[in-house]
Structures are given as C-alpha cells and as structure tokens.
N, C-alpha and C positions, 0 to 999 in steps of 0.2 A: 867586317872586311879587314884583312891584315895588310901589311906593307906590300907583300908580293902581289896580292890582288890589285892593290892600288896601282902598282907599277904596270901590270898587264893592261889595265884600263887606259892608262896614259898612252901605251903603244898602240892600242886599238884606235884611239882618237886620232893619232897622227896618221894612220894608214887609210889610203883611199880604196884599198882592195877589199871588196866584200868577202871574197873567198878567204883571204888572209884572216879577216876578222872572225869568220866562222871556225877556222882551224884553231885559232888561239882560244876561242870560247870553249870549244870541245875539249881542248887540252886542260883548261881551267877546271871544268866539271869533273874530269877524270882524276885529277890530282889534288882536289880540294881537301879531302879527308886526310891525306898525307900531310898537307901543309898545316891544317889545324892541329893535328896531333903533335906536330912539332913545336907548337906555341908554348910559351912559359905560362905557369899558373900564378895568378896574383897571390900576394902574401895576405893571409887572413889578418883582420884587425886584432890589436891587442886589447884584452878586456879592460886593462887599466886606462886605456884611452877612451873608454866609453862611459858616459854618465847618463843614467836614466832617472827622470823625475816623474814619479807616479802621483799625478795631481788629483785633487778632489774637486769635482764639479766643473772641470774644464779639461781640455786635451792634455794628454801626457806627452813629454818630450824626451828625445834620445839624441844626445850630442856625441858625435864621433870625431876624434882628433887623429893626427898623424896620417893624413890623406894627401893626395896630389890632385891638382886640377884635372877634371875629366873622369876621375874615379866614379864608379857606380856603386852605391851602397844599397844593399837589400836587407830587409828585415823579415824574418820568418818566425813561425810559432813552433817549429820542430827542428831537430838537428839535421834531418834529411826529409826530403819531400815536404809534407805539411802545406801550410798556406802562406803565400806571400802577403805579409801585412802592409808593407809599404816599401818604396824605394826612392832614392834621390841621387842626382848627379852633382858632383863637387864642382863648384864654379872655378873658372880659370884663376890661377894665382891664389887659390884658397887651400888651406890645409885641414879644414874641418867642415862638417856638414851636420845639419839638424833635421831630425825626422819628427813629425807631429802625428800622434795616434789619438783618435777620439777617446778611447779608453782601453787601457790594458786590463783593468779590473781592480777592484778594491783590495783584493788579497795579494800577497807576495807571489812572485812567479819568475819565469825566465823567458828571454827571447834569444834568437839566433841570428847573427849578423855576418854578412859576407861582403867582400869588396872585389870589384872587377876593374882592374886598371886597363888603360888603353893598350891594345895589341896583345892583351893577356886574357887567359881564361879566368872565370869566377873562382874566387878562393873558397876554401872550406869555411864552414860556419863557426863563428865563435859564440859560445854560450855566455850570456850575461844575465846575472840575477838582478832582480829589482825588489825593493821593499814594498810592503803593503801601504796603502794610502794612510796618512796619519790620522789617528783617532783622538777625539777630544777627551779631556779628563772629566770623569763623572763628577757631579756636584757632591759636596759632603752633606751628610744628614744633618750635621750640626749647624749648617748654614741655611736650613730650610725650616720654615714654620708654617703650619697649615691651620687655618681657622675655619671650622665647619659651621657656618651660620645657618640660622633658620629663617625662612621667608625672604632671604636675599642671597646674592651671589656669595659663594665661598671664596676665601682669599688665600693664596700661596705666596709667602714672602721668601725671596732668595737673596742672600748677600754673598760677598766674596767672589764676585764676578770680575772679569778683566775689562769688559766693554765690547760691544759689537757681537756678542753671542746670540744664538737663537735657543730659547728654552722651550721644551715640549713636555706636556704632562699626559701620561697614559693611565689606563685603568688595569694594566697587566704588565708583568715583567718582560714579556715578549709578545709581539703582535698586539692583540687587544684593540681598544678604541682610543683615538687621540681626543683627549678632553679639552685641551687648550694649547695655544702656542703664542710666543711673544718674542719680539726682536728687541734686544737691549741696545740702547744708545751707546755710541762709541765712548762717551764721556761718563757713563754710569757704571757703578759696580754692584747695583742691587735692583730688584724689581718686585712689584706686587702684582700678581696675576689674579684676575677674577675668573672663577669657574662657575657656570650657571648653578650647578648643584652636584656635589660629590655624592650626596645621599644622606638619609637620616641616621642610619646606624654608623658605628665606628668602621673604619676600613683603612685601606692603604692606597697611596698614589705612587706612580713611578715616573721619575723626572730625569730628563737627559739635557745635556748642553752640547751645542754644536758651534765650535769656533770657526772663524773664517779660514778656508783652505784646509779644513779637517773634516773627518767623518763624524757623525753623531756619536756621542759617548754612550757607554752602557747606561742603563737606567738605574737610578738610585731609589730604593724603596723607602717611602716615608709614611709612617702610620699617623692617623688622625682620630680624634675623639668623636663620639656621636654628637649630633646637634643637641644643644641644651634644651631641657624640657621644663615647662612651667610647673609651678607647685599647684596642686589641685585645691580648690576652695574648701574650707571647712564647713560642715553642716551648721555649726553655730553662727556662721556669718551669712546664712541664707534665710530669707523670709519669703514665703509664698502666700499671696492673697488670691484665693479662688473666689472671684466675685460673681455676682448674679446680674445678668443683663448688661454687663459691660466687660471690657477687657480685663484679663487677669494679669497680675504683675509679679515678677520675681526680682527681689532686691538682694544684690550681693555686696557685702561690705568688706572692710579690712583689705582694700586693694592698695597698690602703690601709685596708680594713675596711668591711664593709657592702655590698660588691658582690654582684650576682647572677651566678652562673656557669651557662651553659647549654651542653648538649652535643647536637649534631645529627649525623645520618648523611649529610649532603650539604652542599656548599658554599653552595647557595642552596635555599630552601624545605626539602624533605625532612621528616624526622620528628624531633621533639624526643625524645631518648633519656633525658634526665634533667637536673635542675637543683638548685641549692642557693643559699642566701644566706649569705655569710660573716658571721661575728660582727663587730660593729663594732670589737671590740678585737683581731681576728685579722688576720694578713696572708696567710692561705691558707684555701682551702675545698676540700672533698672532695665530689665527685659520685659517688654509688653507682648502678651500673647492673646489672640482673639478669644479663645476659650480652651481651657484645659479639660473641661467636662464637668458635669454636675456632681458626679460621684467622686469619692476619694481615689487617689492614685499616687504615682511617683514620677518624677522627672530626673534627668541626669545632666549635671551642669559641669562645664569646663571653663578654665581661664587660660588665655594665651597672652603672655607678656611679650613685650617688644623684643625681637631678636631671639625668641625661644619657640619651641614646639608647643602645640596645644597640650594641656595637662590631661591626666586621666580623668574620667568622669566621676563626679560625686553624686551618689543617689540621695535624693531628698523626697520624703513623703509629704503629701499635702492632704488637707481635709476636704470633705465634700462641700459643695455650696450649701449655705444655711437653708433649711427647708421650712416652709410655713406649716403651722399646726392646723390640722384638719378642723373643719367647722363642727359645731355642736348641732345635731339634728333638731333640737328644741328651738333653735333660732331660725328655722326654715319653715315657711308656709307656702304650700302650693295650691293654687286655685285653677281647677280644670274647667274652664268655661265652655259653654255651648254657644256657637254662633259668633264668638268674638275671641280675641287672642287670650291665651292662658298666661298666668303670671306666677312668678316665684319671688317671694319677698324674704330677704335675709336681713336680720337685725344684729346689733352688737358688733358693728364693724368699725374700722378706722379709715380715715381719709387716705385715698390712694389704693386701698385694697381692691383686688380684681376678683370677681366671682365668675366662674365658668360652669356652664351646664352641659353635660354629655349624655348620650344615650346608652353608654356602656361603662362598666367599671374600669376598663383599660382600652385604649385606642378608641374606636368608634367615631361618631360625628359630634362636632361641637354644635349644640342647639342654640346657644346664646350666651352672652356675657355682658357684664356691666362693671364699671369702676366707681367706687364711692367718691362722690363729689365733695368739694371743699365744704366744711361745716356740717357734713352729713355723717350719720353713724349707721346707715342702712342702705340697701340697694334693692331695686326691683328689676327683674329680668323679664322681658316680654317675649313670649314664643307664640308663633302663629297658631299652632295646634299641637298639643301633646297627644291627642287621640280621644275618641269618644269613651273608650273603655279605660279602666284603671290600669296603672303600670308603675314603672320606676324610672327615676332620673338619678344622675350621679353628679354631685356638686363638689367643686374644689375652690380653694381660696389661695391667692398669691399676695403675700404681704410685700411691701416695698423692700428691695434689697435681698429678697429671698426667692427660692424656687417654689414652684407650685406645690401645694399640699397633696396628700393622698385624697382620693375622691370618697365621699360618703354617699351611701344609697338612701334615697328618699322615695317612699311610695306615695302615689297620688290616687285618689278615687276616680271612678268614671264620671263623665260629665253629668250634671244634675238634670232630672226630669221635673218639669213644672207640675204642681198639684192641679188636678182637674177642677173646673169651676163647679160651684154648688148650684144645682138646678133651681133651688129656691131663690137664688140671686139673679135668675134669668127670666126675663119677660119678653114675649113675642107679640107684636101688634101686626095683624094681617089686614091691612087697609084695602079699601076699594078705590080704584082709580088714583092711587097715590103710592109711593114707595112704602114697603113694609120695613119695620124696625125690630132689631133685637137689642134689648138693653141688658147690660151685665153690670152688677155692682159687686162690692166686696173685693175689689182688685187692688193692685199696687201700682204706683206710678211707673210708666213705661211698659206695663204689661201689654201684650199683643193678643187680641181676641180674633179667632177665625171661625167662620160659619161654613159648614159643608152640607151637602144634600144626602150623604150616606155615611154609615159607620166606618167604612174603610174606602179609600180611594175616592171616587166620585168627583164632584165639581165643587170648587171653592166658590161659595155664593157671595161672601163679603168678608171684610176685615176691618179692624179698628184698633188704634193704639191709645192707651190711657196717657193723658198728659202728665207732665212731671209734677203737677200740683193737685192731681185728682185721684179718685179711687173707683171711677166708673167710666163706662164708655158705651156709646150707641152705635151699632153697626147697621147701616142702611142698605136694604136690598131692593132692587127694582120691583120685583114681584115674587112672592112665595107660591102664589096660586090661589084660586078661588075656593078650593076644597081644603079640608083639614089634612094635616100630614105631620111629619116630624123633621126637625133639623138637628145637626150635630155640632156642638160648640167645643172649642179648645182654648186654653190659655197658655201663653209662652212668657214666662218670667225672664227678665234680662239675665243673660248668662246661663240660661237653662234650656233643656230641650222642650219642645212642645208637649203639652199634657195629652193624656188620653182623651178621646172625644166622648162627650156626654150627650145623650139623646134628650131632646126637648120637644114635646108635642105642641 
C-alpha cells in the first residue's frame, strides 16, 4: 500500500458515514492501477556491493551492502521469471543484509538479486557470479608409500599433510569402491592407514585428501608391488618316510624358522594332506601324515614364510612301503583232518611275523591267522574245517615294519579215510542170557570201533574207543540174537573218516 492509500484509510477512519466510506473505497479501487503505475522503481543493487561465499558442507551466504532499512532483497536463479530462492527485509537503521542458502552447488554459477524499497516497485535483477566450492589439493605420489603385505593388513603411509584432513583410498580413478578412510589429527602431518587387503598381485590405489571447508581433491594414482612370495623348498631338503603300520613323515630342512609347511596330493588344487609350522628357533619341520599309501607315489610341498605368500609346490617322489618276501611252500604243511580242526604249520619264521590264510589268491575271506610268539620260529594256524575234499589255500607273511607279502598257493589233500579192520582181528561171542561181545585187536590208541546190523544204513548196535595206552577194544551189545547172523564193523582213526564196514559172521 502506498502513501496515497494510507492517507485515504486515515480519512475513512475519521468518517462516521458508511456511505462516504463506500464511495471512497470505490474510488480507490477504480484509481489503484493509475496510482501504482505512477510509483518509482527501486534502484537495482550494485554487483560490487554483493559478496557470495560458496561454502563446502554448510549453508552458502550472500551479503548485500548499500541498502536502507525496510528494503526487501530477493534472490532468484534466473534474470527473469525463474525460481525465488530466498528473500530478506533489511532491519531498521541497517545498510546491509545477509541471505543464507542451504546450497548453491559445488560448481561456479550465477544468482540474480533485486531490491524493493519502501513505496517503490521492485528493481531489476542484478546478475552476480560466484566461484565454485574450493577443492583440496591432491596428495603427491612422492609422499605416498604402499606396503602390500601377505597374511596381514596392507599399509599406506602418507606424509606432507597439514593436519585435520580426511584421507580416502579407492580402487579406481573415478567412482569404484572406497577401500579405507582416515581422519588426520590437527597436530599431525602424516598417517599410516591399514587396508584389509589390496590383493595378491601388483596394482594401483587412488588416494584423495579433503581439507576442512574444501571439497575432496582429485585422486592420486599410486602403484604397488605384488605381495612377496616365499621360496619353494628344494627336493634335496626333503625326506619322505613311507612307513608301514604307523604314520608317514615328511621332513623339510634348510628353513629359516617359523615357516609353515604344507603337503598336497596334486600340483595344483588337490587335497591338503597335512601341515605344520616350524619353531622359530628350528631350521627344519616335520609333517606327519596318517598314510601316504602302500605303493610309490608323489607329494607336492610348499613353504610359507612369515609375511609372505605360500611358495609354489615342489614335487617329491616317494618309495612304496617295504614289502615282505613271500613264503617258501616247502616250509608249509597242511593237515586236513576229519572230525576235528584242520591245521597249517609254517616253519623258518621270525618273532613277530604274522601268517594269514585266505581262500582266494586275491580278496576272498581270511580263514585264519597267527603271529610268531617270542622265542618261536614257527606258527600253527587252526581252521575249523578246510573241507572233506582236497583244495587250495593261499598263505601270506607280514614281517615287522613291512607290508603283507604276496600270497602263495598251497594245495591240500582230501580228509583221510581210516583203513577197514581185518576180520581176523575180530571175534564175536554170542552169549546166552548175558550181553554179547565183539572184540577187535590190532588197533591204535584212540581208535573208535562201531558195530552195525547192516552193510549200509541200519542200526548202530554198539561202539567202543581204544584207550590211549591200548591196541584193542571190546564192544558190548545187549543181544545179537539166538540164531546165527552177520554184523558189520568199522574203525575210525583219530583225524580220519570212518572206514568201510566189514562183514563178520
């Protein structure tokens, strides 16, 4: 509202006539555009009276001088139309005003500023350029050292700093991945940054510095070497003991102390068979492996020194486990018994030798085994039954500290059939009213005599066993009968089948 409007309102307030008020108001509405157009236009601000500070990380400020109290200052992003960014009214008795903008932007640019003085129209807009946000100076390559460690964090040392900076490490010149960041103490001019891992091969890191109140610098490319690699062990420094019946050992010598030794079953990838870390005060280490195998083969061995990568693998061949010499068949005796366990007797052995009996040349079933006892030079293996008919068994020997020998084939005969008794050595007494007897002579101790009532099958009438100190036996039969007839007699020697039956009248 201008001065004329203000005067009209004062007249209205003094008047008590509503009609007069309405006439005056109508006159004001009809003549308003003519009054406004007659107003003066405010003088545009001078660019030299305007200071713009394009801050980093905080609000930007615009200071306008040469103003009067009550002036309205407006800030736009374009010379005409555009967007009103902000405005401020100058305080009474002040000749300057400050406008705060959250962010003009990091790059250089321009704003457009107008002034509207009291009772005057808004001025034209004054274009004011502003600088880009200040950017930090990039670190020098000469001030950066990268140590690419193995098995622990890598270290980036930076010197020549001012203090209070923020240092960032990236894996690319632009964008990429942030590998690490550190804030420098205000009293420090250097820093050592730990990076979990830059990587095994050689490469490059990209490092920036951000000073307080400045933008992040461009990134400085710094190359680094690959992680150091351990020296592979020499074959002359490796001894492999391929033991039998206990763990195998691999001894690696000519070490510096503290190395880790690993043993694999292949030149690349494969399976880790075993490992050990040598004592810091020792120049050799021993890897113990449950079993490399009975046959000859190869292993692949590496050394990893402290702070270094694992070496390449060294191939080392090893011999087969020592094998026992096969038995001599002349030293083996097989007895295929009838009616009791069979036995295999092996002579010319040593204490601790183990003899095993199989039913096949390879694989098959283990029929029995025996270990030579202390002070003995032979062994007897007892087997429940090899079979009535003849056949073959397969025998091996295992000497102490050696693997089992090849099996040798041993043939054995069928079980023995006892010789039939001589009828001249048999006498029969057919008694009346008392048991009958059958006396047999010309026998061997422990022979068993059986009496039957028929040549095949029939009924067993009686039996008798020769005592261990005699050569005859009497078989008692309750009654053979009152009339004459025949009986059938057999003999069974110990360890033999029963003989054929002989007829005795």
